[in-house]
N, C-alpha and C positions, 0 to 999 in steps of 0.2 A: 371580513373580519381583517383586521390590519395585525402586523406581527412588529412590535415595538423592539428596536435593539438600540443599546446604549454603548457608544464607543467614544472614548476620551472626551467626555463630558458633553458630547453632542448628541441629540436626539434624532435616530434616523427612523422614518416609518416606511416599511415596505408594504405596498398594498398588493395582497396576495392575489388579487383579481389579475395583475399584471405578471404574476408567474405562467410561464409557459412550459409545456411538453410539447415539443413540436417534432413530428414524424418526418424525418429527412427521407427516408428510404425504408420501404418495407415488402417483404415477399414471404412465401411459405417458408419458415426456416431462418429468416433473417430480418433485423430491423435495426435502424439506427435512428437514434433518438437525442434530442437537445432540450436539457433542463436548464432554465434561466429565468431570473438572475438568482444567484447564490451569494451568500456574504463571501468575502474574499477568504480564500484558502478551505472553504467548504466543498468546492469542486472535488478536489483530490481526497478528503475526508468521506464525503458520501460515494465518490467514484469507486474507490477501493472496497468499501465497506459492502456496496450493492454487487460490485463484482464477485466477491466471495461467497456472499449469500445466495447468488444466482447459481453457483457452481455446487452448493452445498444443500440447501432446503427445498428448492422447487420440486415438488413431486411429480412423478410420472408413472407409466405402466408398462411391465414389461412380462415375458413369458417366463415363468418359474418353473414349471414342470411339464413333461410331455408323455403321451403313450401313443406308442407306434405300432400298428397291426403287423403282427409277426415279429416283433423284436421284443425280447426281454431284458435286454441291457443295452449300453452303449457301444458295444462293439460286436453287435450282431451284423452281419452282412444280408443286405435285401437283395434277392434276385431282381434284376431290372433296374436297379437304383445305381447310377454311375458312380456318386460320390458315397464315402461311408458315413455312418451314422456320426461320429465324431465331426465330421465337415457339415453335416446337415444341422446338427444341433449348435454350430457355431454361427452358421447362417440364421438360424432360427433366432439367437439372441440378438441379431440386427434388426429384427422387425419390430416397429414401433406402434405403438397403439394410442388412441385417444379414448380414454377411460376415466370416468370420475367417480366410481362406486368404490365404497371400502371393501366390500366383500369379493372374494374372488369370483371369476366367471371363466366358462369354458366354451373355447371354439373349436371348430373341426376345419382341418384341412383335407381335402379329398380329391385326387387326381388320377385319372385312369389314361392309358395310352401314351405312345412316345411324344416327347416333349421337353420343354422346361417348367419346372414348378416354381412360382414366384409366390410372394406375399399376397397377391391378387386372387390367388386360389383360396385363401383361407374365407370361410363363410363368416362374416362378420355380422353385428347385429346393430339395432338402432343405439345402443348405449355402448358398445364397443367397436371401435372401426380401426382398420389398419391405417396407418398414416404414411406409409412408404411401400405401396402396393408392387414397386418393381424390383423389390429386395429378392435376388436369387436364392433359392432355397436349395433345389436339387434338379438332376435332369433323369427322366425316363427314358431307356433305351429303346424300348420296342412296344408293339401294340398291346402284348399281353402284360406289360407292366402296370403296377397300381401302387400308390402310396396314399395311406390315410394316417393321420396323425391328430390326436386329441391335445389340445393346448389349454393350459390353465394360466390366465393372465390375472395378474394381482397389480395393484397400485401399492406404491412405496417411495421411499426416500433413500438416496444413495444407491449402495451397491451390496448385495448378498452373495455369499460364496456358497457353492452348492453344498461343499464338505460340512457347512454348518447346520445342514437341512438334514432330515431323515424321512425315511416314507415307510410304510409297512405294506404297501401295495405293490403287486407283483407285476412287474412291466413298466412301472410309472420311473422316468428318468427326470432327476432334479438337474436344474440347469443354474449356472451362475446368472444373475440378474442385475442389469445395470437401469435402475429406475430414471435417473437424472435426465431430465429433457433437454437441459442446456448444455450443449457441446461446447461453447465457447464463450467468453465475454470479454471486451475490452473497453477502456475508457480513456478519455482524453480531455483536457481542460484549456479554455481559450478565455481571454479577458473579455468583458462585455460591460455596457453602459446601463446605468438606470438613471434616467434624467440627466444631470449634469455630472454626476459622478461616473468613473469608470473603473473603480476598483472592487468590480464584481466578477464573479466567475460563471462561465457558461460550461456545463458538463455534457459531454457528447458519450452516450453509451452505444456500443455496438453489441448486438446478442444474436449469436447462432443457436438455433433450437434443431430438434431432430424431426420438426414437423407437425408433432403431436399437440403442441402449445404455441399460441401467439407470442411473439416476442414480447409485445407491449403487455400482455398479461403477465408473462414470466417477469417482467420488471415490476409490477404492480405487486406481485405475490412476493417477490423478496423483499420490496419496501416495507409490506405489512410484517413481515417476519422480523425485519430490522426494528421496526416500531415496537413490536411486542418484546423484544430483547431488553431494548431501551427503557421500556416502561417499568421493568423491574428494578431499575435503578432509582426511578422516580417514585414509584408506589410498589415496593418488594413484597412478594408474598411468600409466606411458607407454607409450601404445599403439604408438609409433613403434618404441620399444626393443622391446617385445613380438614385433612381426614381424620385426625383424632377427635378434632371438635364434632364433626358430623357425626361419626360412629357412636360418640359418647351421648349425643341428643336423643331423649326418650323418644321424641315425635318422629325420629328418623328410623326406617327401617331398613335392615341389611340387605334386604330385596332391591333397594334402589340403588346400591352401590354398582356401579359397572365394572365388569371385568377389565375395562379399560384402565382402571386406577393401578392395575398390576402392571409393572413395567415388563411386559412380554413383545418378542417380537411381533410386528404387524401380522405376519403370515401365522403364528400361533393364535393370537387374538381372533383374527377371522376364522380359524378352524374351530375354536370353542364355540364363536355365535352360531356357526354354521351347525354345530351338533347341538345347540338349543342352551347352551351354557352363557347366557348373557349378563348375568349378575353374580356377585357374590354368593347370594344364597342359592343360587342353582349349583354352584360348586359343591357348597357345604353338603346340601342336602343329597346329591348324587354320591358323594365320596370320592376318595382319591383312586380307587380303583375303576370305577365307571368313568371318570374323566380321562384315564389314562387310556381308554379305549378310542378315543376320539381321535380322528386322523390328522396327523401332522403334530400330535402332543407327545413330546418324548419326555423321558427321565429329568433332563435338563431343565425343561420347563416345568415339570411337576414339583421340582425342587425349589424353583423360585416362587411358585405359588405357595408352597409350605412356609417358606420363611415370610412372605408377605403376610399370611395368616395368622402366623405366630405372633408377629410383631403388632398386629391389629387386635389380638386376644382372641381370634376366631379359631373354631376347632373343627376339623373334618376327619372322617374316618379313613 
C-alpha cells in the first residue's frame, strides 16, 4: 500500500514497505527504537504524542490489597519481622507482575525461618508471574519467625489511592496501586533521507518499563491507543446515542447489556462480575440490597449505578 502526500503542488509517494521500526537496543525493561522515514515535522508530533500516551494509557498489574496472618491492620507489629507493616506494604507496592486477565487473582507469599523475604518467595502461577523477583519485602530475624501474606493482584491503568477504596473484610489492607508499567519515555528526532530527498524525520524512542511488559509491545499499545483517539475525529461515535439505540431495539434484550457499560472503577466492575452480576439484567433482578452485599461494592458505586439505570429508564428495587 502506498501513502500519497501532496506538498506544494508536487506529488510525493512514500512506499510503506520502506518504513522501518529498527530496534537499536533492547533488554528487559529497556528499549531503543528508530522509526523512519516520517514526513518532516512529524517526528516531534508523533514523538511527543507517543511519549505522553506511553505514560498514561498502557495497562499493568499491581497488588491492590493484602491479608497478613496475625495482622488486623497496617500498624500491627509482627513478632520476628524486623520491618514494621508500613515498610512491608511499601515494599510490596514495588513488586511488579506480568498479568493479562481482567479479573483479580490471588497469590500467596509464605516464608519461614530467619532470612530475607523477596518477591521470589511469592508463589506465582502460569497466568500471573512476578517480574522483579529480587525486590526486597521483609527480613525474618530467627528460626521461629514466619510470614504469610495473601496478595490480590489486579490489572488496571494509572494510579489508584487506597483511601478511595473500601473493604468490609476484617484484616484486609488496601494499598495504593501504581499500574503503569512504563517508568520513563524519551524521544529525539534526526533528519533522514528518502531517495534523493533529505527533508524527512527519523524518530528515536527510548522506553523504560518495570519489566512486566516488553518495551516494543508498550510502544505498539500506545500507538493503537493514539489511533483509537484520532479515529474519533475522522469517524466520531456518540456513545450515549449508541446505548439509547440499543436499549430501545425490541430485538435487543436488557440481559445482553454488560455492566461494563456503566462507568465504574475497574475494581468494582471486576467485583460485580466475580459476584455473578455480569449484565444489567442481573443487577435489576438481584436488586440494590443484594448487589450491595458484593465485595468492594460501596455506596458510592451503588449511587453511580442508580444514576445510570435511571438515565436508561431501568428500575431496580
